[in-house]
N, C-alpha and C positions, 0 to 999 in steps of 0.2 A: 190908366194904363196897368196899374196893380191889379184892379179888377178883372181887366182883360186877361192878364197872366194867370190870376187864380182860376177863372173859368176854364182857361186852356188846359191848366194843370189837372183839373177835375175831369175834364173830358178825356185826357190821357189816361187817368186812373181807371175811369169807367171802361175805356177800350181795352186797357190792360187786364182787368177784372174780367170782362166778357171773353177776352182770349184764353184766360186760365180756366174760366168754367168750361169752355169748349174743350179744353185740353183734358182736364181732370174730371168733368162731369160731377160735381159736388151731390151728394146723396141728399134725397128728401127724406130723412129719417122720421120713423114715428116718434111722437113725444109723449112724455108722461110728466104730469106736474111733479115738481120738487116737493118734497117734505123735509127740509133740513133739520136734522136732529144734532143737537150739540152734546157731546159727552165730555165729561171732565175726569180725567184720570191724573191723580197725584200733580194737582195744579195745572195740568196742561189741557187746553181745549182742543177737542178735535171735532171737525165738522163732517158730518156724513150727509150729503145732499140728496141721496137717493134711498134712504132707509125704508120708505114705504114699498119699495120694489121687493122687499123680504116678505111681505105678506102675499102668499101664493093662494090665499082664499079670496082675495079681493078680485072682483071681476074686471075692474080697470086694469089691474097689473096683468091679469091673464090675457086681456085683449091686446095689450102692449106686446106681451111675449109673442102672440100670434101674429101682430103685425111685423114684428122684427123678423120672424121666421118667413112670412111672406115675401118681404123685401129682400131678403137673403136668397130664397129661392128664384125669384124673378131675375135678380142680377146674376146669380151663377148660371142659370140656364141661357143667359145671353153670351156666355163665353163660347167663342168658337172653339171647337175641338172637345168640348165636354161631352157632348151626346154621342160622339163617335168613341170617345174614350170609354164611356159608361157601357156601350153597346159590346165592346170588344171585351171589357170585363165579363159581361154576361156570357158572351160566346166562349171566351177561354174557360170560364167556370164550367159550362156545360160540356166541355170537351175533356175535362180533367177526371182522374178516378175519384171514387167516393172518398169523404172525409171521415176518418175514424178519430174518436175522442173517448176519453173517460175510461180507458181500458183498466180493468181490475182482474186479478187472479185469485180465486179462492184457495183455501189450503189443499183441497182435493185436486187442484189443477184445472177446474172449470175456468173458463174464460168468459168475460162479459165486457161488452163494449157499446158505444152509440156509434152507428153509421148513417151518415147524411149523403144521399145521392146528389149528383152534380146539379140537377134540375130541381132540387127541393130545398125548402127553407129549414125544415125541421128533421132531425135525425130520429132514428128507431133503435131500440135496444135488441141486440143480438146475443146469442149464447154459442159457445162451443165446448163440448166435453173435454177437449184437449186442444192445443194450439193448432195441430195439423188437421182437425176434424172439420167437417162441413159445418157452416153456420146454421142457426136456426133463429128465425125471427121470434122474439119473446114478448115485445110490447110495442104497440104503435101508439104514441101519444096523441096522435090526430084523432083516434077512435075512442078517446077517454071523455067521458062526461060531455057528450054532444048536447046534451039539454041545456047546458049552461052557455052554449055558444062562444065558450072560450077556447081558444087554441093553445094548448099547452105544449111546452117543450121540456125536454129532460135537461136538467141542470146539475144533477148529482146522481151517482149510484154507489151501492156499497152491498157486495154479497155477504151472506152470513158466513161463519167460520166454515160450516160444512158444505156450503155452496148450494143448499137445498132452497134457500130463499134468497131474494135480493130486495133491498130497499131502494126506491126510485123516487128522487126528488122532482116535483113538477112546478114549473113557474110560467109566468105569460106576461106579455108586454115589457120585457126587458127587466122585470122585477127580479131581485136576487132572492127574496125569501120564497120558500117552497111548502108546499104539503108534501108529505112523505107516505107513499103507499108501499105494500109490500106484495111481491109476486111469488107464487108457487112455480119454481122452475120446471118441475116435472110435468104438470099439466098447464101451465101458463095461466092459471087463475089468479085473480086479484083477491086478497084476503078482504073481508069486511073491515070498514073502519080505516083511518088514516091518522098521521101525526101531523100536527099544524105548526105554523109559526116557527119554522126552521129556517136558519141562515146557514146552510150547510158549507158553503165554500168559504166562509169567512170565520165561523165559530166552531171548528173542531169536527165538522162532519157528524157522523153517528158511530157509536161503538156498540157492536153486537154484544149481548149477554153471552156467557160461556155455553149456556144450554141452547142458544138461538132462539128462545121463546120471545125475545123482544130486543129492544136496544135503548141506549142511553144518548141523549142529545141536549143541546142548548136551545131552550124554547124562549122566543122573544115574548114580552110582556103583551097583554092584550090591549093595553092602552099606554099612551105616552107617560103615564105616572108610575107605572110598574116597573119592576126589575126583571132581568132575564134570569131564568132558572135552569139548572141541569136537572133533567127529568128522566124517569124510565117510562118507556111506552111498550106496552104488551100487545103483541099481534092480534088483531081482531076487536081491538078496544076502539071506542069513540075518542075523538081528539081531545075532548076535555077530560077524559079519564086517564090522566097520567100522574105519576108519583114524584113529586120533587125530592131529589137526594143531595143536592149540593147548591144552596141558595141563601141569600141574605135573610129570608123570612124563616128558613128552617134550621140554620146553622150558625148559632150565636158563637160557636167557637172559632169561627173563622172570621177575621176582621173585615167583611164586605162593607164597601161604601156604595152609595148610590151610583148607578150605571156601570158598576163592575160587570164584567161578563164571566161568568163561570163556564169553564170548558173542561171536560172529562177526556181522559186518555186511558184505554185499556187494549193495548196492542198486542197481548198475548194471552189466548183463552186458558193457558195453563198457569198463568200468573196469580200469586195469592192476593195481589193489591191492585187497586184502582187509583190513579192519579187525578188530582182535580187542581186545575190551575185557576188562580184568582186573577183575570185579566184586567189590568188597569192601563187604559190609554193605549197609546201606540207602541209602547216599549215591547221589544222581543222578550225581555226577561221578566219573568213572573214568579210570585210566590206560589209554591205549588205544595199540595197537600196530599194525604193518602188516607185510605180506608182499606178495610179488608173486604174482599169480594164477597166472602160468605155472608157480610152484614149489609150488603148493598141493597137488598129489597126490605130490609127492616127500617130503622132509623140510623143511618151510620154516622158515627163520629169521626171528625176529621182531624188529623194532626199534621203540623207542618213537616214536610218532606225536605225540601230545601228552599231557601229565600231567593228573591231576585237578585241578591248580591252575589250569588254564585255564577251570574251571567251564563246560565245554560240555554243554549240556542235550540238544540234539538237533542233528542235521546232515543235509544233503543233498549228493550228489555230481553234478557234471556231468563231461564229459570233460577239463575243464580245471581246474576250481576245486572247492574244498572250501567249502561254505556252512555257517554254523553260528549257533547261538543261545548266547549266553554270559552268565554272570552275573559275569565278572570284571570287576571296578571298575564293576559295573552291577547293583545289586540287583534292578532291574525288567527287566533283560536288554537286550541290543543284538543286532543281527544283522550278522554280518561274513563276509567271504570272504578266501580265500588260495590260492594256486596249489596244486593237488592233490599234485603229486609233489615239489614243493620248497616245503612250507609255512612261512610265517614267522607264528607266533603272537604274537610280540612287537609287531610292526608289521603288523597285517592292514588290509585295506580295511573301513572301517566303512560298512556300508550303510545302516542305520537305527539311530540314536542312541537311548539310553535316553530313557524318558519318566518323569518323577518322579511322575506321577499315576496311570499305569496300567502294568500287566505286559505286555511282549510274550510271549504265551502260546503262539503257534504260527506256523508260517510254511511255505510250500511254493514250489518253482521249477517254472517251466513255460518253454516256448519264447517265451511272450509277456512273461515277466518274473517278478518275484519278489511274492508276496503274503504279507501277515501279519496277525495278529490282536492287538489291544491289548485287555485287559480290566482294568477299573477295579473294586477291592474284591472281584473274583472273581465278580461278578454283572452287569456291564455290558460286553458284547462289541461291537467294531467291527471291521470288515475293510478293509484298506487294500491298494492296489497301488503298488508302487514303480516310478517311471521312473528307471532306473538312470542313464541318459545325462545326465538333467536333475537328478538327485539330488532328485527331488521325489516326495512321496506323495499319492495321492488316496484319499478315503474312498469305498468301493463300498457302496452302499444296498442292504440286503436287503428281501425282502418284508414282513419283520416285524422288530421290533426283537428282539434276542436277548441272553440272559443268558450264553450259552455258544455257541461258534463252534469247529468243529474243520475244518481245510482239508486236503485231500490232492491229489496229482497222480500222474501216472506218471513224472514225471521231466523233466529239462531239454529233452529232444528232443520233448516232446509239449505241445501247447497245453491239454489237458483240466485243468479245475480243478473240484473239488467242494468243497462247504460242507456240514456237518451243523449244524443248529441246534436248540436246545432252551431252554426257560425252565421257570419254576415252574408254569405252567398251560398250557404249549404242548408237545405231544408232539414227539418228533424229527421233523425234516423233512431230507430229503436234496435238495440243489440243485446245479445244473450252471450254470457261468458260460457266458454268451452273449456272445462278444466283439463281435458286430455291433451289439448296443444296450447293452452294458455293464451287463447285469443278470443276476441269478441266477434261473433258472427251476426249478421242481420236476422231480426226475427220480426218482421212486419206482417201487418194483416193482408197485404196485397203483394204480389210479386215484384211490381215495379212502383215503388213510391214515387210521388211527384218529384221530378228533377227540377233544378233550378233552371231558369230561362235566361240567366245571365251568363255570358261568356267572356273570356279574356278581360277579366276584372282584376284590378289591383287593390290590395288592402294594405293600408299603412297603419301600423300601430306605434305612436310616438307619445312622448311626453313634452308639454310645454310649460314655460314658467308663467305663472299667474301673477297677479298684483303684488303679492307679498313674497314672491319668489318660490313658492310651492310649485312643485312639478306635478302638473295635472295630466293623466292619460287622456289621449286624443285618439279616436279611430276615424280613419279616412277611407271611404270606398268610391272608386270611380272606373270608368271605362279605360282600359289600356288605349294609350295614344292621345289622350286628352292633354292639350298644352296649358301650361300656366299663363294665362292671360285675361284680360278684363271681360272676356265674353262668357266665362263659365258661371252657371248658376249654382248656388250652394244652398242645400237643406240641412240645418244643423240641429240635433235634438238634445234635449238635456232633462233631467229630472231632479235628482239630489235630495232625496228625503227618506225617512223611515228605514235607512240603511239597506235600501234595495239597490241591487246591482244592476245596472244597465248593460246586461251581458249581450254578446253577439247574438243575433236573432234576425232573420230575414224578413223584415218587415214588408208589408205590401207598399208602403210608403217608399222605402229604400229601392225595392225592385222596380217600380214604374218611374220614379224619379231618375234613376240612372238610365233606364230605357230612353228617356227623353233628353238625355245628353248632360243630366246634372251630376254634381259631386255631392255625395251624402257623407255626413259626419256624425259621430256621437261624442260629445264632451262629457267625460266621466267626472262631473263635478263633485265637490265635497257636499256631504249630507247623504251620500249614497253609502254603499257597502264595498265598493271596489278595493279599497286598501284597508278593510278591517273596521274595528270600533273606532279608533282614533280618526279616521276619513269621516265617519258618519257624525261624530261629536264636533268635527271642524266646520260642519254646516248645519248647526243645530242651535235653535233658541238665539241666543245672543250671538252666535258666530255665523248665522244664516247669510249675512252678506257675502260671505266667501263662495256661497252657491252660485248667485248671478255673476259676480266678479270673475269667477273661474269661466263662466260661459262667454262673457265678454272678452276675456283674455284669449280663449280659444278662437273667437270670431275674428279678434285682430290678427291672430297668427295667419290667417288665409289672405287678409288684406295685405299685411305686411310683406308676405311671401308670394304674392303676385298669382295666387290661385284665382281671385275673384275681386270684385270691388262691392261696396256696401250696397249699391242699387240692385245687386244680384243675389242678396243673401236673404233667406227666410229662416226664422227660428221656429221650432215647433217643439210642443210638449203636451203633457196631458195630466189631469188630476192635480195632485200635489206639486207637479212639475210646471203648474201654472204660476206659482210664485217665483220661480226662476226665470221663465221666460216673460213673464209680466214685469218684473223689476229689471230686467235687462233692457227691455225697450223703453222703459220709463226713465232709466238712468242714462242710456245711450240710444236715443231714438234716431241719431244720424247714422248709426252702424247697421241698420236693418231696412230692407225694402218692405218686409212684411213679417208678421208673427201669426202662427196658427196654434190654438189652444183649446184642446178638447176637453169638455167637462172639468173645467179648471177651477182651482182654488185660488181666488184673486181677491179676496177681502179678509186675510188671516185674523184682523182684529176682532172680526165678528164670527169666527169659526166656533168658538165655544159656546155660542148661542143657537148654533144650528145642531143638525143631528150629528152624532159621534163627537159632540162638543168636547166633553171631558177627555176623551181619548186623544183628540188633536192637541190639547194643551200640553200633554206630555212630549209632543214632538216640537211644537212651536212656541209654546209659552201661554201665560194666562195674563189677562189685564188687571188682575188682582195683585200682581207683584209688580213693583215699581220698575225694576230693571228689565223683566220680560215683556212688560208693556210698551216699554221704550223701543225694544227689539221688534216687537209685532208691528208698531207703527212704521218702522224703517222697511220692514220686509212686505208691506202691504202694497201691491200694485194699484189698487183702486184708489186708495188715499194718497198715493204719490203721483197722481196724474195732474198735471199743471195746465192751466189755461194758455191758449195760443202758442202751443208748441206744435212742431211739425212731426207729428208721430208716424210710425210706419202703418201700412195697411194691416188690418187685423182681421182674422176670421175666428170666431168664437162658436162653440157648440154647447148645448145642455139638454139634459133630459128632465122633464117634470116629475118623473118617477124616481130620480136619483136619490137614494137614501144615504150616500156617502158625503156627496156635496151638492147641497141645494142649487137649483137652477138660478137662484137669486145672486149667487157669487159671480159667475159671469155676466149675469144681467145687469147688476149695478156696474160692473166694469164697462160694459158696452155703453150704457146710457151716458156714463161720464166721458168715456172716450170720443164718442159722437159729438158731444157738446164742446170738448176742450181742443180737439186737434184741428190745427190750421193748415194741414199738408192737403187737404181735399182728397185724400186717399181714403178708399172705403173702409168702413168698420161694420162687418156683417156679423149677425148674429142668428145662428140656425137653433131652433128650439124643436125637440121632438116631444110631442104631448104624451106619448105612450112610452118614452125612452127613460132608461135608468143611466147607470154609470157606463154602460156599453158592454159589460161582460157577457149579456145574455142576448144581445142583439142578433137579428136574422141575417142570413147571407145577403139578402137584398138591401137591407139597411147598411150592412157593411160596405157593399160596392157603391152605394149612392154616396156615403161619407167620403170614401176613398176617392171617387170621382170629383167631389166638391174640393177636397183638400188639394189634391195635385193640380186641379184646374186653377184654382185660386192662386197657388204658388206660382205656376208657370205664367199666369197673367201678370201677376204683380213683378216678375223678374223679366218681363219682356219678350216671352216666347212669342214667335210671330204667329203660330198656329192656334194660340190661346188668348186672343184678344177679343174684347167686347165687340158684338155686331148689334146694330141697331135696326 
């Protein structure tokens, strides 16, 4: 009788298992043999089961990456609605106006910019001799170096001071490093030679010499064993013929360490001095040195201008003064100035005092005075003009309220002032200040910039109590008329690192998620810059748990207040935001239906052994320190995955050309999650063989990724039009 009952129970379990498989369709994931490595840190043993995935030179590992990508593609293509969604993206893209980017204005008023037509993947360089003039095609990267069969794209431009020449950074295959060519604006010819090994969008770009005969830039080493150098490149020279002027090898007077990045600043061609920053890690604060411009082409000697303890975030230079925004004794920043050649940072002239309720997020100087931006909670920005004589500030009203404002000028000798504004449901708009009527007026390259396709939208800016009682800003965007009930889908985004502010921005994810009836939210978690330096430090190294616990608290708010239920919630993030998203789902897997992580950092205990390792230790910590090592283990999503846990569905992406976060970071997480999860929910991993961190990806790649992400999220939250078809 007992045997009969036993066999009957087994049969029931088999039937139940079969039914479960029919419902959830467990994936047949590609496998890779484990090579468990045991690390011991301060008498604590840590097992790393997939260390072998870090070897991106191993053919077995690469084949595994390719198999993962193939499985992800096959699965995503089975989602009903995805193909239609992607086709509509392409159709809408082709009906939109051209996309303009990288706009720069030379001192003489010449305008340069990159324009990409709707049906093109790659933009071309254009020129106007004044803003209202007709445009002229200056350079088409598709026509450059056809013999190499490489399709280049423009990733950086910088005109010379006189506007007669322009330096153009060229990259390919989503790589961020570039070769820099120089174009003669008058006859559109390309000068002989080029500068190589530049990382212009990350390491200071280029700074033209005062006589426009060449420029200074940070040159990456020719091998992994070398150090980056700041060099002078003279127009017409070979890439190898550069002169190091600020580097570990040539300047013993500067305490360079291995992997420090030297970056130069020469923001005024009439300035007597050049500033050079000794960039250590991810910190925004740097030891900064100076030398005289008259000595720059000799063998310049560098002296300390200010130390990182001054907490100077950004600065502007006039002929007499050094203006700067500082977090020293001012978590929300203040604006100061000091004499340029005889600075006194202990007793500077304070121009704008700290505001306890808002962060001074940007400033600019013009011949008409100083302008600055204050931003509350990272989402409410206002612009002010300082009357320095009266020590009084006046708010300048913009045509529309803005969540984000960035201001720029050509310097203290020019009156020109521009503002770029943006919001959750407002596209980027460029404005120029009219001093006559004290207002900003649109100054866009096309008469009708792209309008938002969203109507009747409600934006809520609130603060919620986190796990420790700290009030965390939370932005909520949704279509008017949505009722709070269990049928709503929620896409919640978070980042929380490097003091980066998750400012209002109309993401494509937001636009299309709301169009499909969803609620979109951004949790402004600690570790970001929404509330100044203190907010950053509250999600930094040993305080990093606040980052993902803030996200969890924000997510719980939606469930508690009947916006939605956990089976309709998707968390998404990217890059260093992978730590936040990854630890939220490993700590509270019951709270999310799915998670989406683009090119994410998911194994921080191993970050310092990858690219930018020494930089990442400044933000997250090092395994060489007992306290920081423990914190790294706690924040590591990969190492915190546990067997037989019902984890949410996960969609991960990576680029094999990513030089910021290597593809093995999400790769290891994918392998471990596929092995450990008992929920039968899909763990998909897309790998772009030619992709990088995503900054230089083409329009087609961007559209495909957007279709994948939105389709996956809608599938996992039960949208009837986005289910798997067999």
